[in-house]
mmJSON file of the N, C-alpha and C atoms, coordinates in Angstrom:
{"data_MODEL":{"atom_site":{
"group_PDB":["ATOM","ATOM","ATOM","ATOM","ATOM","ATOM","ATOM","ATOM","ATOM","ATOM","ATOM","ATOM","ATOM","ATOM","ATOM","ATOM","ATOM","ATOM","ATOM","ATOM","ATOM","ATOM","ATOM","ATOM","ATOM","ATOM","ATOM","ATOM","ATOM","ATOM","ATOM","ATOM","ATOM","ATOM","ATOM","ATOM","ATOM","ATOM","ATOM","ATOM","ATOM","ATOM","ATOM","ATOM","ATOM","ATOM","ATOM","ATOM","ATOM","ATOM","ATOM","ATOM","ATOM","ATOM","ATOM","ATOM","ATOM","ATOM","ATOM","ATOM","ATOM","ATOM","ATOM","ATOM","ATOM","ATOM","ATOM","ATOM","ATOM","ATOM","ATOM","ATOM","ATOM","ATOM","ATOM","ATOM","ATOM","ATOM","ATOM","ATOM","ATOM","ATOM","ATOM","ATOM","ATOM","ATOM","ATOM","ATOM","ATOM","ATOM","ATOM","ATOM","ATOM","ATOM","ATOM","ATOM","ATOM","ATOM","ATOM","ATOM","ATOM","ATOM","ATOM","ATOM","ATOM","ATOM","ATOM","ATOM","ATOM","ATOM","ATOM","ATOM","ATOM","ATOM","ATOM","ATOM","ATOM","ATOM","ATOM","ATOM","ATOM","ATOM","ATOM","ATOM","ATOM","ATOM","ATOM","ATOM","ATOM","ATOM","ATOM","ATOM","ATOM","ATOM","ATOM","ATOM","ATOM","ATOM","ATOM","ATOM","ATOM","ATOM","ATOM","ATOM","ATOM","ATOM","ATOM","ATOM","ATOM","ATOM","ATOM","ATOM","ATOM","ATOM","ATOM","ATOM","ATOM","ATOM","ATOM","ATOM","ATOM","ATOM","ATOM","ATOM","ATOM","ATOM","ATOM","ATOM","ATOM","ATOM","ATOM","ATOM","ATOM","ATOM","ATOM","ATOM","ATOM","ATOM","ATOM","ATOM","ATOM","ATOM","ATOM","ATOM","ATOM","ATOM","ATOM","ATOM","ATOM","ATOM","ATOM","ATOM","ATOM","ATOM","ATOM","ATOM","ATOM","ATOM","ATOM","ATOM","ATOM","ATOM","ATOM","ATOM","ATOM","ATOM","ATOM","ATOM","ATOM","ATOM","ATOM","ATOM","ATOM","ATOM","ATOM","ATOM","ATOM","ATOM","ATOM","ATOM","ATOM","ATOM","ATOM","ATOM","ATOM","ATOM","ATOM","ATOM"],
"id":[1,2,3,4,5,6,7,8,9,10,11,12,13,14,15,16,17,18,19,20,21,22,23,24,25,26,27,28,29,30,31,32,33,34,35,36,37,38,39,40,41,42,43,44,45,46,47,48,49,50,51,52,53,54,55,56,57,58,59,60,61,62,63,64,65,66,67,68,69,70,71,72,73,74,75,76,77,78,79,80,81,82,83,84,85,86,87,88,89,90,91,92,93,94,95,96,97,98,99,100,101,102,103,104,105,106,107,108,109,110,111,112,113,114,115,116,117,118,119,120,121,122,123,124,125,126,127,128,129,130,131,132,133,134,135,136,137,138,139,140,141,142,143,144,145,146,147,148,149,150,151,152,153,154,155,156,157,158,159,160,161,162,163,164,165,166,167,168,169,170,171,172,173,174,175,176,177,178,179,180,181,182,183,184,185,186,187,188,189,190,191,192,193,194,195,196,197,198,199,200,201,202,203,204,205,206,207,208,209,210,211,212,213,214,215,216,217,218,219,220,221,222,223,224,225,226,227,228],
"type_symbol":["N","C","C","N","C","C","N","C","C","N","C","C","N","C","C","N","C","C","N","C","C","N","C","C","N","C","C","N","C","C","N","C","C","N","C","C","N","C","C","N","C","C","N","C","C","N","C","C","N","C","C","N","C","C","N","C","C","N","C","C","N","C","C","N","C","C","N","C","C","N","C","C","N","C","C","N","C","C","N","C","C","N","C","C","N","C","C","N","C","C","N","C","C","N","C","C","N","C","C","N","C","C","N","C","C","N","C","C","N","C","C","N","C","C","N","C","C","N","C","C","N","C","C","N","C","C","N","C","C","N","C","C","N","C","C","N","C","C","N","C","C","N","C","C","N","C","C","N","C","C","N","C","C","N","C","C","N","C","C","N","C","C","N","C","C","N","C","C","N","C","C","N","C","C","N","C","C","N","C","C","N","C","C","N","C","C","N","C","C","N","C","C","N","C","C","N","C","C","N","C","C","N","C","C","N","C","C","N","C","C","N","C","C","N","C","C","N","C","C","N","C","C","N","C","C","N","C","C"],
"label_atom_id":["N","CA","C","N","CA","C","N","CA","C","N","CA","C","N","CA","C","N","CA","C","N","CA","C","N","CA","C","N","CA","C","N","CA","C","N","CA","C","N","CA","C","N","CA","C","N","CA","C","N","CA","C","N","CA","C","N","CA","C","N","CA","C","N","CA","C","N","CA","C","N","CA","C","N","CA","C","N","CA","C","N","CA","C","N","CA","C","N","CA","C","N","CA","C","N","CA","C","N","CA","C","N","CA","C","N","CA","C","N","CA","C","N","CA","C","N","CA","C","N","CA","C","N","CA","C","N","CA","C","N","CA","C","N","CA","C","N","CA","C","N","CA","C","N","CA","C","N","CA","C","N","CA","C","N","CA","C","N","CA","C","N","CA","C","N","CA","C","N","CA","C","N","CA","C","N","CA","C","N","CA","C","N","CA","C","N","CA","C","N","CA","C","N","CA","C","N","CA","C","N","CA","C","N","CA","C","N","CA","C","N","CA","C","N","CA","C","N","CA","C","N","CA","C","N","CA","C","N","CA","C","N","CA","C","N","CA","C","N","CA","C","N","CA","C","N","CA","C","N","CA","C","N","CA","C","N","CA","C","N","CA","C","N","CA","C"],
"label_alt_id":[null,null,null,null,null,null,null,null,null,null,null,null,null,null,null,null,null,null,null,null,null,null,null,null,null,null,null,null,null,null,null,null,null,null,null,null,null,null,null,null,null,null,null,null,null,null,null,null,null,null,null,null,null,null,null,null,null,null,null,null,null,null,null,null,null,null,null,null,null,null,null,null,null,null,null,null,null,null,null,null,null,null,null,null,null,null,null,null,null,null,null,null,null,null,null,null,null,null,null,null,null,null,null,null,null,null,null,null,null,null,null,null,null,null,null,null,null,null,null,null,null,null,null,null,null,null,null,null,null,null,null,null,null,null,null,null,null,null,null,null,null,null,null,null,null,null,null,null,null,null,null,null,null,null,null,null,null,null,null,null,null,null,null,null,null,null,null,null,null,null,null,null,null,null,null,null,null,null,null,null,null,null,null,null,null,null,null,null,null,null,null,null,null,null,null,null,null,null,null,null,null,null,null,null,null,null,null,null,null,null,null,null,null,null,null,null,null,null,null,null,null,null,null,null,null,null,null,null],
"label_comp_id":["UNK","UNK","UNK","UNK","UNK","UNK","UNK","UNK","UNK","UNK","UNK","UNK","UNK","UNK","UNK","UNK","UNK","UNK","UNK","UNK","UNK","UNK","UNK","UNK","UNK","UNK","UNK","UNK","UNK","UNK","UNK","UNK","UNK","UNK","UNK","UNK","UNK","UNK","UNK","UNK","UNK","UNK","UNK","UNK","UNK","UNK","UNK","UNK","UNK","UNK","UNK","UNK","UNK","UNK","UNK","UNK","UNK","UNK","UNK","UNK","UNK","UNK","UNK","UNK","UNK","UNK","UNK","UNK","UNK","UNK","UNK","UNK","UNK","UNK","UNK","UNK","UNK","UNK","UNK","UNK","UNK","UNK","UNK","UNK","UNK","UNK","UNK","UNK","UNK","UNK","UNK","UNK","UNK","UNK","UNK","UNK","UNK","UNK","UNK","UNK","UNK","UNK","UNK","UNK","UNK","UNK","UNK","UNK","UNK","UNK","UNK","UNK","UNK","UNK","UNK","UNK","UNK","UNK","UNK","UNK","UNK","UNK","UNK","UNK","UNK","UNK","UNK","UNK","UNK","UNK","UNK","UNK","UNK","UNK","UNK","UNK","UNK","UNK","UNK","UNK","UNK","UNK","UNK","UNK","UNK","UNK","UNK","UNK","UNK","UNK","UNK","UNK","UNK","UNK","UNK","UNK","UNK","UNK","UNK","UNK","UNK","UNK","UNK","UNK","UNK","UNK","UNK","UNK","UNK","UNK","UNK","UNK","UNK","UNK","UNK","UNK","UNK","UNK","UNK","UNK","UNK","UNK","UNK","UNK","UNK","UNK","UNK","UNK","UNK","UNK","UNK","UNK","UNK","UNK","UNK","UNK","UNK","UNK","UNK","UNK","UNK","UNK","UNK","UNK","UNK","UNK","UNK","UNK","UNK","UNK","UNK","UNK","UNK","UNK","UNK","UNK","UNK","UNK","UNK","UNK","UNK","UNK","UNK","UNK","UNK","UNK","UNK","UNK"],
"label_asym_id":["A","A","A","A","A","A","A","A","A","A","A","A","A","A","A","A","A","A","A","A","A","A","A","A","A","A","A","A","A","A","A","A","A","A","A","A","A","A","A","A","A","A","A","A","A","A","A","A","A","A","A","A","A","A","A","A","A","A","A","A","A","A","A","A","A","A","A","A","A","A","A","A","A","A","A","A","A","A","A","A","A","A","A","A","A","A","A","A","A","A","A","A","A","A","A","A","A","A","A","A","A","A","A","A","A","A","A","A","A","A","A","A","A","A","A","A","A","A","A","A","A","A","A","A","A","A","A","A","A","A","A","A","A","A","A","A","A","A","A","A","A","A","A","A","A","A","A","A","A","A","A","A","A","A","A","A","A","A","A","A","A","A","A","A","A","A","A","A","A","A","A","A","A","A","A","A","A","A","A","A","A","A","A","A","A","A","A","A","A","A","A","A","A","A","A","A","A","A","A","A","A","A","A","A","A","A","A","A","A","A","A","A","A","A","A","A","A","A","A","A","A","A","A","A","A","A","A","A"],
"label_entity_id":["1","1","1","1","1","1","1","1","1","1","1","1","1","1","1","1","1","1","1","1","1","1","1","1","1","1","1","1","1","1","1","1","1","1","1","1","1","1","1","1","1","1","1","1","1","1","1","1","1","1","1","1","1","1","1","1","1","1","1","1","1","1","1","1","1","1","1","1","1","1","1","1","1","1","1","1","1","1","1","1","1","1","1","1","1","1","1","1","1","1","1","1","1","1","1","1","1","1","1","1","1","1","1","1","1","1","1","1","1","1","1","1","1","1","1","1","1","1","1","1","1","1","1","1","1","1","1","1","1","1","1","1","1","1","1","1","1","1","1","1","1","1","1","1","1","1","1","1","1","1","1","1","1","1","1","1","1","1","1","1","1","1","1","1","1","1","1","1","1","1","1","1","1","1","1","1","1","1","1","1","1","1","1","1","1","1","1","1","1","1","1","1","1","1","1","1","1","1","1","1","1","1","1","1","1","1","1","1","1","1","1","1","1","1","1","1","1","1","1","1","1","1","1","1","1","1","1","1"],
"label_seq_id":[1,1,1,2,2,2,3,3,3,4,4,4,5,5,5,6,6,6,7,7,7,8,8,8,9,9,9,10,10,10,11,11,11,12,12,12,13,13,13,14,14,14,15,15,15,16,16,16,17,17,17,18,18,18,19,19,19,20,20,20,21,21,21,22,22,22,23,23,23,24,24,24,25,25,25,26,26,26,27,27,27,28,28,28,29,29,29,30,30,30,31,31,31,32,32,32,33,33,33,34,34,34,35,35,35,36,36,36,37,37,37,38,38,38,39,39,39,40,40,40,41,41,41,42,42,42,43,43,43,44,44,44,45,45,45,46,46,46,47,47,47,48,48,48,49,49,49,50,50,50,51,51,51,52,52,52,53,53,53,54,54,54,55,55,55,56,56,56,57,57,57,58,58,58,59,59,59,60,60,60,61,61,61,62,62,62,63,63,63,64,64,64,65,65,65,66,66,66,67,67,67,68,68,68,69,69,69,70,70,70,71,71,71,72,72,72,73,73,73,74,74,74,75,75,75,76,76,76],
"pdbx_PDB_ins_code":[null,null,null,null,null,null,null,null,null,null,null,null,null,null,null,null,null,null,null,null,null,null,null,null,null,null,null,null,null,null,null,null,null,null,null,null,null,null,null,null,null,null,null,null,null,null,null,null,null,null,null,null,null,null,null,null,null,null,null,null,null,null,null,null,null,null,null,null,null,null,null,null,null,null,null,null,null,null,null,null,null,null,null,null,null,null,null,null,null,null,null,null,null,null,null,null,null,null,null,null,null,null,null,null,null,null,null,null,null,null,null,null,null,null,null,null,null,null,null,null,null,null,null,null,null,null,null,null,null,null,null,null,null,null,null,null,null,null,null,null,null,null,null,null,null,null,null,null,null,null,null,null,null,null,null,null,null,null,null,null,null,null,null,null,null,null,null,null,null,null,null,null,null,null,null,null,null,null,null,null,null,null,null,null,null,null,null,null,null,null,null,null,null,null,null,null,null,null,null,null,null,null,null,null,null,null,null,null,null,null,null,null,null,null,null,null,null,null,null,null,null,null,null,null,null,null,null,null],
"Cartn_x":[-2.828,-2.738,-1.696,-1.814,-0.848,0.536,0.595,1.884,2.542,1.763,2.299,2.855,2.193,2.634,3.988,4.133,5.397,6.501,6.196,7.176,7.616,6.658,7.007,7.957,7.727,8.601,10.024,10.151,11.48,12.154,11.392,11.949,12.42,11.616,11.972,13.234,13.39,14.56,15.852,15.765,16.952,17.184,16.403,16.558,16.703,17.091,17.241,16.525,16.358,15.881,14.53,14.479,13.214,12.596,13.431,12.924,12.267,12.889,12.31,10.951,10.872,9.601,8.514,8.866,7.881,7.34,8.224,7.812,6.97,7.389,6.637,5.263,5.164,3.846,2.93,3.488,2.695,2.245,3.151,2.814,1.713,1.8,0.781,-0.592,-0.633,-1.899,-2.449,-1.589,-2.03,-2.529,-1.882,-2.323,-3.702,-3.933,-5.246,-6.327,-6.02,-6.981,-7.24,-6.182,-6.334,-7.213,-7.013,-7.878,-9.333,-9.559,-10.918,-11.55,-10.781,-11.299,-11.644,-10.8,-11.075,-12.342,-12.472,-13.681,-14.922,-14.798,-15.924,-16.293,-15.298,-15.573,-16.355,-15.984,-16.69,-18.114,-18.251,-19.588,-20.516,-19.957,-20.747,-20.918,-20.363,-20.439,-19.782,-18.723,-17.944,-16.862,-16.531,-15.639,-16.304,-16.052,-16.668,-15.9,-16.467,-15.865,-14.469,-14.27,-12.974,-11.877,-12.144,-11.165,-10.941,-12.033,-11.921,-11.052,-11.296,-10.524,-9.053,-8.788,-7.398,-6.708,-7.384,-6.818,-6.626,-7.622,-7.549,-6.369,-6.15,-5.035,-3.698,-3.586,-2.333,-2.095,-3.151,-3.015,-2.669,-3.222,-2.876,-1.405,-0.915,0.492,1.395,1.037,1.799,1.759,0.607,0.468,1.352,1.432,2.312,3.771,4.148,5.525,5.846,4.926,5.111,5.187,4.322,4.353,5.683,6.215,7.528,8.636,8.562,9.568,9.52,8.316,8.152,8.699,8.361,8.831,10.353,10.931,12.393,13.059,12.46,13.015,12.974,11.957,11.864,13.026,13.635,14.746,15.996,16.117,17.336,17.163],
"Cartn_y":[27.011,25.738,24.851,24.649,23.776,24.417,25.73,26.419,26.223,26.295,26.032,24.616,23.684,22.293,22.164,22.802,22.774,23.419,24.518,25.187,24.259,23.541,22.576,21.505,21.027,20.006,20.534,21.75,22.337,22.573,23.03,23.233,21.91,20.882,19.574,19.029,19.317,18.835,19.442,20.596,21.281,21.057,20.188,19.888,18.387,18.049,16.64,16.371,15.098,14.663,15.215,15.648,16.091,17.285,18.217,19.4,18.985,18.033,17.549,16.895,16.088,15.436,16.449,17.514,18.562,19.18,19.465,20.08,19.103,17.839,16.84,16.602,16.675,16.548,17.699,18.898,20.053,19.84,19.324,19.055,18.001,16.981,15.935,16.505,17.372,18.013,18.852,19.606,20.425,19.558,18.42,17.514,16.937,16.612,16.105,17.164,18.41,19.5,19.696,19.637,19.783,18.668,17.443,16.325,16.604,17.112,17.407,18.503,19.521,20.605,20.114,19.263,18.709,17.865,17.07,16.252,17.138,18.235,19.155,19.791,20.161,20.715,19.725,18.471,17.443,17.265,17.206,17.034,18.192,19.381,20.558,20.699,19.742,19.699,20.9,21.412,22.496,21.966,20.685,20.029,18.723,18.339,17.118,15.879,14.715,13.451,13.236,13.573,13.361,14.162,15.427,16.271,15.796,15.409,14.93,13.682,12.73,11.49,11.738,12.66,13.001,13.642,14.61,15.266,14.285,13.444,12.467,11.518,11.071,10.163,10.851,12.092,12.835,13.077,13.418,13.652,12.364,11.243,9.951,9.64,9.889,9.631,10.519,11.778,12.682,12.164,11.684,11.134,9.918,9.042,7.87,8.296,9.259,9.741,10.403,11.213,11.881,10.867,9.865,8.818,8.08,7.805,7.156,8.02,9.305,10.248,10.314,10.363,10.391,9.093,7.968,6.676,6.605,7.045,7.028,7.965,9.107,10.069,9.521,8.726,8.123,7.178,6.628,5.69,6.37,7.682,8.386,9.134],
"Cartn_z":[10.67,11.357,10.684,9.381,8.712,8.665,8.593,8.631,9.995,11.063,12.406,12.504,11.877,11.889,11.189,10.06,9.317,10.135,10.789,11.648,12.774,13.378,14.427,13.891,12.691,12.112,11.945,11.467,11.31,12.659,13.635,14.974,15.568,15.444,16.004,15.349,14.087,13.36,13.903,14.547,15.062,16.55,17.158,18.583,18.793,19.99,20.363,21.669,21.962,23.264,23.666,24.911,25.514,24.784,24.362,23.65,22.335,21.625,20.377,20.638,21.702,22.03,22.355,23.069,23.385,22.102,21.17,19.904,19.083,19.051,18.295,18.907,20.225,20.873,20.475,20.377,19.92,18.476,17.65,16.252,16.158,17.009,17.017,17.363,18.336,18.714,17.555,16.893,15.765,14.62,14.408,13.358,13.679,14.935,15.346,15.142,15.465,15.267,13.773,12.984,11.54,10.969,11.451,11.041,11.375,12.571,13.011,12.141,11.801,10.968,9.563,9.014,7.683,7.73,8.779,8.944,9.063,9.803,9.959,8.619,7.824,6.497,5.645,5.745,4.986,5.502,6.83,7.422,7.071,6.978,6.625,5.111,4.379,2.92,2.255,2.908,2.312,1.374,1.504,0.552,0.117,-1.112,-1.628,-1.162,-1.423,-0.983,-1.544,-2.799,-3.439,-2.737,-2.496,-1.807,-0.374,0.277,1.649,1.726,0.857,0.875,0.575,-0.338,-0.664,0.533,1.172,2.358,3.502,3.716,4.8,4.605,3.379,3.096,3.365,2.977,3.21,4.692,5.406,6.838,7.586,7.139,7.748,7.533,6.338,6.052,6.91,7.044,7.913,9.35,9.78,11.127,11.346,10.341,10.45,10.553,9.73,9.757,11.097,11.583,12.865,13.993,13.967,14.982,14.993,13.819,13.719,14.275,14.011,14.504,16.031,16.575,18.035,18.645,18.047,18.55,18.502,17.427,17.276,18.289,18.534,19.494,20.912,21.224,22.549,22.846,21.812,21.988,22.546,22.329,22.743,23.992],
"occupancy":[1.0,1.0,1.0,1.0,1.0,1.0,1.0,1.0,1.0,1.0,1.0,1.0,1.0,1.0,1.0,1.0,1.0,1.0,1.0,1.0,1.0,1.0,1.0,1.0,1.0,1.0,1.0,1.0,1.0,1.0,1.0,1.0,1.0,1.0,1.0,1.0,1.0,1.0,1.0,1.0,1.0,1.0,1.0,1.0,1.0,1.0,1.0,1.0,1.0,1.0,1.0,1.0,1.0,1.0,1.0,1.0,1.0,1.0,1.0,1.0,1.0,1.0,1.0,1.0,1.0,1.0,1.0,1.0,1.0,1.0,1.0,1.0,1.0,1.0,1.0,1.0,1.0,1.0,1.0,1.0,1.0,1.0,1.0,1.0,1.0,1.0,1.0,1.0,1.0,1.0,1.0,1.0,1.0,1.0,1.0,1.0,1.0,1.0,1.0,1.0,1.0,1.0,1.0,1.0,1.0,1.0,1.0,1.0,1.0,1.0,1.0,1.0,1.0,1.0,1.0,1.0,1.0,1.0,1.0,1.0,1.0,1.0,1.0,1.0,1.0,1.0,1.0,1.0,1.0,1.0,1.0,1.0,1.0,1.0,1.0,1.0,1.0,1.0,1.0,1.0,1.0,1.0,1.0,1.0,1.0,1.0,1.0,1.0,1.0,1.0,1.0,1.0,1.0,1.0,1.0,1.0,1.0,1.0,1.0,1.0,1.0,1.0,1.0,1.0,1.0,1.0,1.0,1.0,1.0,1.0,1.0,1.0,1.0,1.0,1.0,1.0,1.0,1.0,1.0,1.0,1.0,1.0,1.0,1.0,1.0,1.0,1.0,1.0,1.0,1.0,1.0,1.0,1.0,1.0,1.0,1.0,1.0,1.0,1.0,1.0,1.0,1.0,1.0,1.0,1.0,1.0,1.0,1.0,1.0,1.0,1.0,1.0,1.0,1.0,1.0,1.0,1.0,1.0,1.0,1.0,1.0,1.0,1.0,1.0,1.0,1.0,1.0,1.0],
"B_iso_or_equiv":[0.0,0.0,0.0,0.0,0.0,0.0,0.0,0.0,0.0,0.0,0.0,0.0,0.0,0.0,0.0,0.0,0.0,0.0,0.0,0.0,0.0,0.0,0.0,0.0,0.0,0.0,0.0,0.0,0.0,0.0,0.0,0.0,0.0,0.0,0.0,0.0,0.0,0.0,0.0,0.0,0.0,0.0,0.0,0.0,0.0,0.0,0.0,0.0,0.0,0.0,0.0,0.0,0.0,0.0,0.0,0.0,0.0,0.0,0.0,0.0,0.0,0.0,0.0,0.0,0.0,0.0,0.0,0.0,0.0,0.0,0.0,0.0,0.0,0.0,0.0,0.0,0.0,0.0,0.0,0.0,0.0,0.0,0.0,0.0,0.0,0.0,0.0,0.0,0.0,0.0,0.0,0.0,0.0,0.0,0.0,0.0,0.0,0.0,0.0,0.0,0.0,0.0,0.0,0.0,0.0,0.0,0.0,0.0,0.0,0.0,0.0,0.0,0.0,0.0,0.0,0.0,0.0,0.0,0.0,0.0,0.0,0.0,0.0,0.0,0.0,0.0,0.0,0.0,0.0,0.0,0.0,0.0,0.0,0.0,0.0,0.0,0.0,0.0,0.0,0.0,0.0,0.0,0.0,0.0,0.0,0.0,0.0,0.0,0.0,0.0,0.0,0.0,0.0,0.0,0.0,0.0,0.0,0.0,0.0,0.0,0.0,0.0,0.0,0.0,0.0,0.0,0.0,0.0,0.0,0.0,0.0,0.0,0.0,0.0,0.0,0.0,0.0,0.0,0.0,0.0,0.0,0.0,0.0,0.0,0.0,0.0,0.0,0.0,0.0,0.0,0.0,0.0,0.0,0.0,0.0,0.0,0.0,0.0,0.0,0.0,0.0,0.0,0.0,0.0,0.0,0.0,0.0,0.0,0.0,0.0,0.0,0.0,0.0,0.0,0.0,0.0,0.0,0.0,0.0,0.0,0.0,0.0,0.0,0.0,0.0,0.0,0.0,0.0],
"pdbx_formal_charge":[null,null,null,null,null,null,null,null,null,null,null,null,null,null,null,null,null,null,null,null,null,null,null,null,null,null,null,null,null,null,null,null,null,null,null,null,null,null,null,null,null,null,null,null,null,null,null,null,null,null,null,null,null,null,null,null,null,null,null,null,null,null,null,null,null,null,null,null,null,null,null,null,null,null,null,null,null,null,null,null,null,null,null,null,null,null,null,null,null,null,null,null,null,null,null,null,null,null,null,null,null,null,null,null,null,null,null,null,null,null,null,null,null,null,null,null,null,null,null,null,null,null,null,null,null,null,null,null,null,null,null,null,null,null,null,null,null,null,null,null,null,null,null,null,null,null,null,null,null,null,null,null,null,null,null,null,null,null,null,null,null,null,null,null,null,null,null,null,null,null,null,null,null,null,null,null,null,null,null,null,null,null,null,null,null,null,null,null,null,null,null,null,null,null,null,null,null,null,null,null,null,null,null,null,null,null,null,null,null,null,null,null,null,null,null,null,null,null,null,null,null,null,null,null,null,null,null,null],
"auth_seq_id":[1,1,1,2,2,2,3,3,3,4,4,4,5,5,5,6,6,6,7,7,7,8,8,8,9,9,9,10,10,10,11,11,11,12,12,12,13,13,13,14,14,14,15,15,15,16,16,16,17,17,17,18,18,18,19,19,19,20,20,20,21,21,21,22,22,22,23,23,23,24,24,24,25,25,25,26,26,26,27,27,27,28,28,28,29,29,29,30,30,30,31,31,31,32,32,32,33,33,33,34,34,34,35,35,35,36,36,36,37,37,37,38,38,38,39,39,39,40,40,40,41,41,41,42,42,42,43,43,43,44,44,44,45,45,45,46,46,46,47,47,47,48,48,48,49,49,49,50,50,50,51,51,51,52,52,52,53,53,53,54,54,54,55,55,55,56,56,56,57,57,57,58,58,58,59,59,59,60,60,60,61,61,61,62,62,62,63,63,63,64,64,64,65,65,65,66,66,66,67,67,67,68,68,68,69,69,69,70,70,70,71,71,71,72,72,72,73,73,73,74,74,74,75,75,75,76,76,76],
"auth_comp_id":["UNK","UNK","UNK","UNK","UNK","UNK","UNK","UNK","UNK","UNK","UNK","UNK","UNK","UNK","UNK","UNK","UNK","UNK","UNK","UNK","UNK","UNK","UNK","UNK","UNK","UNK","UNK","UNK","UNK","UNK","UNK","UNK","UNK","UNK","UNK","UNK","UNK","UNK","UNK","UNK","UNK","UNK","UNK","UNK","UNK","UNK","UNK","UNK","UNK","UNK","UNK","UNK","UNK","UNK","UNK","UNK","UNK","UNK","UNK","UNK","UNK","UNK","UNK","UNK","UNK","UNK","UNK","UNK","UNK","UNK","UNK","UNK","UNK","UNK","UNK","UNK","UNK","UNK","UNK","UNK","UNK","UNK","UNK","UNK","UNK","UNK","UNK","UNK","UNK","UNK","UNK","UNK","UNK","UNK","UNK","UNK","UNK","UNK","UNK","UNK","UNK","UNK","UNK","UNK","UNK","UNK","UNK","UNK","UNK","UNK","UNK","UNK","UNK","UNK","UNK","UNK","UNK","UNK","UNK","UNK","UNK","UNK","UNK","UNK","UNK","UNK","UNK","UNK","UNK","UNK","UNK","UNK","UNK","UNK","UNK","UNK","UNK","UNK","UNK","UNK","UNK","UNK","UNK","UNK","UNK","UNK","UNK","UNK","UNK","UNK","UNK","UNK","UNK","UNK","UNK","UNK","UNK","UNK","UNK","UNK","UNK","UNK","UNK","UNK","UNK","UNK","UNK","UNK","UNK","UNK","UNK","UNK","UNK","UNK","UNK","UNK","UNK","UNK","UNK","UNK","UNK","UNK","UNK","UNK","UNK","UNK","UNK","UNK","UNK","UNK","UNK","UNK","UNK","UNK","UNK","UNK","UNK","UNK","UNK","UNK","UNK","UNK","UNK","UNK","UNK","UNK","UNK","UNK","UNK","UNK","UNK","UNK","UNK","UNK","UNK","UNK","UNK","UNK","UNK","UNK","UNK","UNK","UNK","UNK","UNK","UNK","UNK","UNK"],
"auth_asym_id":["A","A","A","A","A","A","A","A","A","A","A","A","A","A","A","A","A","A","A","A","A","A","A","A","A","A","A","A","A","A","A","A","A","A","A","A","A","A","A","A","A","A","A","A","A","A","A","A","A","A","A","A","A","A","A","A","A","A","A","A","A","A","A","A","A","A","A","A","A","A","A","A","A","A","A","A","A","A","A","A","A","A","A","A","A","A","A","A","A","A","A","A","A","A","A","A","A","A","A","A","A","A","A","A","A","A","A","A","A","A","A","A","A","A","A","A","A","A","A","A","A","A","A","A","A","A","A","A","A","A","A","A","A","A","A","A","A","A","A","A","A","A","A","A","A","A","A","A","A","A","A","A","A","A","A","A","A","A","A","A","A","A","A","A","A","A","A","A","A","A","A","A","A","A","A","A","A","A","A","A","A","A","A","A","A","A","A","A","A","A","A","A","A","A","A","A","A","A","A","A","A","A","A","A","A","A","A","A","A","A","A","A","A","A","A","A","A","A","A","A","A","A","A","A","A","A","A","A"],
"auth_atom_id":["N","CA","C","N","CA","C","N","CA","C","N","CA","C","N","CA","C","N","CA","C","N","CA","C","N","CA","C","N","CA","C","N","CA","C","N","CA","C","N","CA","C","N","CA","C","N","CA","C","N","CA","C","N","CA","C","N","CA","C","N","CA","C","N","CA","C","N","CA","C","N","CA","C","N","CA","C","N","CA","C","N","CA","C","N","CA","C","N","CA","C","N","CA","C","N","CA","C","N","CA","C","N","CA","C","N","CA","C","N","CA","C","N","CA","C","N","CA","C","N","CA","C","N","CA","C","N","CA","C","N","CA","C","N","CA","C","N","CA","C","N","CA","C","N","CA","C","N","CA","C","N","CA","C","N","CA","C","N","CA","C","N","CA","C","N","CA","C","N","CA","C","N","CA","C","N","CA","C","N","CA","C","N","CA","C","N","CA","C","N","CA","C","N","CA","C","N","CA","C","N","CA","C","N","CA","C","N","CA","C","N","CA","C","N","CA","C","N","CA","C","N","CA","C","N","CA","C","N","CA","C","N","CA","C","N","CA","C","N","CA","C","N","CA","C","N","CA","C","N","CA","C","N","CA","C","N","CA","C","N","CA","C","N","CA","C"],
"pdbx_PDB_model_num":[1,1,1,1,1,1,1,1,1,1,1,1,1,1,1,1,1,1,1,1,1,1,1,1,1,1,1,1,1,1,1,1,1,1,1,1,1,1,1,1,1,1,1,1,1,1,1,1,1,1,1,1,1,1,1,1,1,1,1,1,1,1,1,1,1,1,1,1,1,1,1,1,1,1,1,1,1,1,1,1,1,1,1,1,1,1,1,1,1,1,1,1,1,1,1,1,1,1,1,1,1,1,1,1,1,1,1,1,1,1,1,1,1,1,1,1,1,1,1,1,1,1,1,1,1,1,1,1,1,1,1,1,1,1,1,1,1,1,1,1,1,1,1,1,1,1,1,1,1,1,1,1,1,1,1,1,1,1,1,1,1,1,1,1,1,1,1,1,1,1,1,1,1,1,1,1,1,1,1,1,1,1,1,1,1,1,1,1,1,1,1,1,1,1,1,1,1,1,1,1,1,1,1,1,1,1,1,1,1,1,1,1,1,1,1,1,1,1,1,1,1,1,1,1,1,1,1,1]
}}}
């Protein structure tokens, strides 16, 4: 899942316009699923609070960066 997300980022970096937005939308969906899986791991107590909070903070930052990239791409 996270490897697919990284691949999407590299693909988007090599495209412009509508194609880039399509790839970024796929990345956004994968990021949302990854967030949900991390939350489920925490709810099932497979990861402790410290690890969960660290992962959640990193995923939020990636989400902010991705959102900015999508917003910037919409301008062109």
